[in-house]
N, C-alpha and C positions, 0 to 999 in steps of 0.2 A: 513459598511466597504467597502472600495474601492476594486475593483477586481485586482488581481495580474497582473502586467504588463507582466508577462510571460504566462498568460492564453491563451488558444485557442480562436479563434474568437467566437465560439458558441459550445453548446453541440452537439455532433455528432448524426446523424440520425441512431440510433441503430436498427438492424433488429429484428423482432419478433422471439422469441425462442419458438417453439412449445412445449407445456407441462409445461409452467410456466406462471403464471399471477401475476400482481402486483397491489398494492393499497397503498395509503398514506393518512395520516390524521394529523390534528393539534390537539394534545392532551393537549398541554400546560404543558408538563413536566418541561420545563424551559423557552423556547422561546414562545412568544405570537404571534398569527396571522401568523404562518408559519408552514408548515408540519414538524412534528418531530417524526413520527412513520411510518414505512413501513412494509408491509406484502407481502411476496412472497409465492405463493402456487404452489407446484410441484406435477405432476401426479404420480400415483402409479408406482413403479419400478425405480424411479429416484435414481441413485447412487450419494451419497454425500461424498465428501472428504473435509478435512480441515486441516490447520496448524494454530497454535496459539502461542501467547506469552509464553515464558518460565519464565516470571516474577514470583518470589516466592510470590507476592502479587496479582496474577491475580484475576479477578472478578468472581463472582458466575456464571455469564453467560458462561464465558470461561470454567470453570470447568464442567459445565453441558454439554456443547457441546462436550468437549473432551470425556466425558463418553458415549455419544450417537453415536459418529462417528463410522461407521463400523457396525452398527446394521442391523437388518432385513430391506431390501429395498423393500419388497413386496408391502407395502401400500404407500399412498401419503405422502408428507412431507410438511413442512412449515418453513419459516424463518421470524422472527420478529425482527426488529431493532428500537431502540429509540435513539434519540440524546438529549443532555442537561444534562444527568446524567449517570455516568458510572456504577452504581451499584457495585462499588468496595470498599473494606474496609468497608463493611456494615454488616459483621458477618452473623448470622443466618437470619437476616431480608432480606439480599440479596438473600439467597436461597429460602425464602418464596415468594419473588417477582417473581423469575424465575418460580417457581411452579405455581403461580397464573396466569401468562401470558400464560404458556404452556397449562394449564387446560382450560383457556378461548378459546384459539384457537381450542383445541380439541373438546370442546362442540359445537362450532359453525361450524366447518368444517368437523368433523368426522376423522380428522387426529389423529393418535395415539400420545399421549403426548410425547412418546419416539422418535417421528420423528419430533418434533417441536424444532427448533434451534433458540436461542435468542442471541442478543447482545445489549449492552448498551454502549454509549460513551458520555463523558462529564465530569462534575466535579466528583472528587474522594472523597469518605468519607461522602457523603450525601445519606440518604435512598431514594431509588427509589419510587416515588409515583405511584406504579403500577396500582392503581385503576383508574388513569387517562388514562392509556393505555388500560386496559380492558374495560373501558367505551366506547371507540371508536372502539372496535374490531368488533362489529356488522356492523358498517358502512364500515369498511375496507373490510370485507368479501363480502358485497353487491356490492362494487365498484371494485372488482377484474377485471383486464383487461390485455390482452396480450400486450397492448401498453403503460402500465403504468410505464415503467422502468425509464424514465427521472424524473418523480415525486418522485419515490423511491430514486433516487440518490440525489435529493434535500433534502429529509426528513432526511437523515443520516448525513448531514453536521453539523459541530460545528463552528470552526473558519475558515473553508474553505471559500474562496471567490468565488468559482465556483463549480458547480457539475461536476463530472468526469465520463466519459464513454468511452468505446472503444469496437471495434468489429472486427471480421474477418469471411470470408466465404472461405471454401476450398472445392475443387472438389475431391472427393475420389471415384474412379472407376465409374465416371459418375453421382454421386449423391452429391448434395451440403450439406455440414455440416456447421452449423452456430454457432458462439460463440459471446456472448455479456457480458460485465462486467461493474460494477460500483464500485467506491471507494470513501472513504472519508479519509482525512488526510491532515494536514497542520503543526501541531506542535506535540511535543512529538513523534518524528520520529527517531528511531534507531532500525533497525530490529533485531529480534531474533527468527527465524523460521517464523515469520509473523509480519506485522506491520499495523497499521491503521485498518480500516474495508474495506474488499474487497469481493465482491460477483460476481462470474462469472458463467454464465449459457451456456449450449450447448445442442443441440439436438442430439449429438453423443451418440452412444451406447457403454458403457464400464463398466465393473464390478468395485466394490469399490476398491479392492486391487490395480489393475494396475493404477486406477485413482489417488489413494492416493500416490503411488510411483511417478507418473508423476508430480503431484502437488508439492511434496516435492522437487524434482530435479529442477523444473523450478523456484521455489521460491528462491532457492539458487542463481540463476543467475539473478534474477530480484529484488524482494522486499528486499532480504537480501543484496542487493548491493546499497541501498540508505540510506541517512541520512540527516536530517535537523538540529537537535540540539543535537544528542547524547543521547537522552532519550527514553527508551522503555516503552510503555504504559502497563497498567494493563489489557487492554481490547482487545489487538490486535487479530484480527480474519480474516482469509482468507479462504473462502469456495468456492468450485467448485461443481456444480450440473450438472449431465448429465442425461437428461430426456429420451434419447433413442428414441425420436420421429422420427428421420430420418431413423432409422433402420440400420444405418451404424456402424459396429464395428470398432472402431479406436484404439483398444488396441495395435496394432503393426503398426500404421500409422505414418510415419515420417512427412507427410504433416500436419496432425492434431497437432502434437507436435510443429512444427514450427509455426503454426498459433496461438496456445495457448500461446506460448512464446511471440509472437508479441503483443498480447492483454495484457498480464501481464506486459511486459516492458513498453508499452504505459501508462498504469495506474500508474505504479511506477514512471515514469518520470513526469506525471501530478501532483502527490503528491509533488515531489520536486519543481516543477514550482509554486506550491501554498504554498511553505514553508512560514511560518509566517514572513511577512515583506520582502520577497525575491525580489531582483531586478536582480539577475544573476543566470543563470543555469550553473552549473559547472560539467564537466566530468573530472575525475581523472583516467588516464591510467598509469598502472604500468607494466613494462616489466623487464626481466632480473633478476627476484627474484629467491631465492632458491627453491621456490615451488609456485603453484597457491595460496595456503592458505596464504603464506607470502606476496604475491603480494597484496591480498585483505587487509591483515593486515596493510600494508604500505598505501594503498589507503584510508582506513578508518581513519588512523591516520592523514593524510592530510585533509581529508574531514571533520573531526570532530574538527579540531583545530580552536578555536575562533580567534587566531591570523591570521591564513590563511584566514578565512572566512571574517573577518573585513577588511583585506587588499584588498580582492576581492571587497567588498562593496565600499571601497574607491578608487578603480581602481588603486591601488598601486602595481606594479610588484615586490613585495618584495620576491624575490626568497630565501632569507635567512630563511624565515619562512617555506618554503618547506623543506629545509635542516633540520631544527629543527624537523619538524614533522616526517621525515624519521628516524632520529636518535632516537627519543623517542618511536618509534613503537614497538621495541623489536624484529623486524625481522632482519635477517642478512643483513648488508650493509657495504660498504667500501667507505669512503669519496672520495678517489681518482679514483673511478670507476663510480661515479654518472654522469648522463647526465639529464638535465632538459630543457624542452621546454614549452613555453607558446604559444599554437597554433603552427605555423610554425617558431616561433622565438626561435632560439637556445640561451638559457640563460646561461647555465653552463655545463662544461664538464671537466673530469679529475681532479675533486676536486677544480675547480676554475671557475671564470666567463669566458665565452667564449670570445675570442679575437674579434669576430664579433659582440658581443652584445652591444646595446646602450639602455640607459634608455628611449630615445624617442620611439624606436621601442616597447619596453615592455609596456610603458604607453599607447601607441596608441592601442595596442592589448587589454589591459584590459578594454577599453571602450565598447567592444562588449557585447551584451546581453548574449551570450553563450561563456563560457570560457573553453578551454581544457588545462589541466595541464598534461604533459607527463613526466614520470620519468623512466629512465632505470637504474637499479641497477648494471648491469654488473656482476652479480654473476652466474646465470644459466638461465634456460628457463621459469621460472614461470611468469605468467601474470594474470592480473585482471583489471576490470574496476569498478569504483564506481561513483555514481552520488550524488551531493549535491547542495546547494545554498549558497548564501552569508549570512552574519549576519549583520542586520541593526538596527538602533534605533527603528524602528517599531516593531521588535521582542520583545523588552523590553516593549514597550507600550502595546502591545497585551496581554502579559503574566502578567504584573503588574496589569492589570485590569480584569483578566480572570473571577474571581468569582463575580464581581460587575455588 
């Protein structure tokens, strides 16, 4: 599969996070001759927070993680992720697979099984061959390394065309605190508390409850503001682990919050840039809404519209489709108050095409790789931003052949 034209030049040089080690292996769950399982081992005392899909058909792994989040943080912890099979819609067999993997990790590492968090991503409705995963667990444990995060990012990929990573370092009262994260996601992307698989690690010191509150709040402003195709996965998991190795308490640190927001937004944007078949990165800015919630409602209506997304793919400045998406959103809007821009090009105002607008200007702008669609509803002060990509023939090709 060719790499997305919107991909970064290379995987970033992520810093070592003290208190976490990584390993990856090729278990052959579905893919052959490529890493498809990753293990992360976390030191005792690590706080773990998480947000998960609210799908009513979520996987056994998600249900297990939700039950364990917030438990006793005294001992070490571990995270195991496989690609190629989502272990979703597999009934009691899915629960047994999770139990078997957790027990294998516990027996080899000494981590309590209640502190082993698992995730699976890939095809829905097929039993997870967990014996293939447990068979490579000994090798994973033997190969744990502080520098193994890039290989871990590669192991969790499915239809992704590149591994995704981001990091930040922030000075807090003279001590450096480091954050590094990895993500996978390309299709079936429409957030609902979390989307894709995302794992973020920091050496900051913070208790579970404030960490959980912080993660939830930042998720709303990052991962819950992206969409590729309007579909929410059964397996979406976002976890944040704070090892405390730096000794710096960040529970009231605005600098840490800002840095973490930056890492999460970077990863969220990378997922959109790797949207299946994507050739355009699209930012939808909505202002003048009745509330911030209604601004995001309008933004997602535009971003999820197949008609808007195919127009962007075809480099067609079809502003009428923007008007359509606003109208169907269910948010308060008034035709005669609308203003629409494509980048700096004023397209429409006061319920009609702007006198200054020309199709040549609109068409020229749509040839850009990054497209900004701005809408002002003229109702009140609500605002919001959503990120998406275009919809191309390649999206159909990828998903028509997904199980083959």
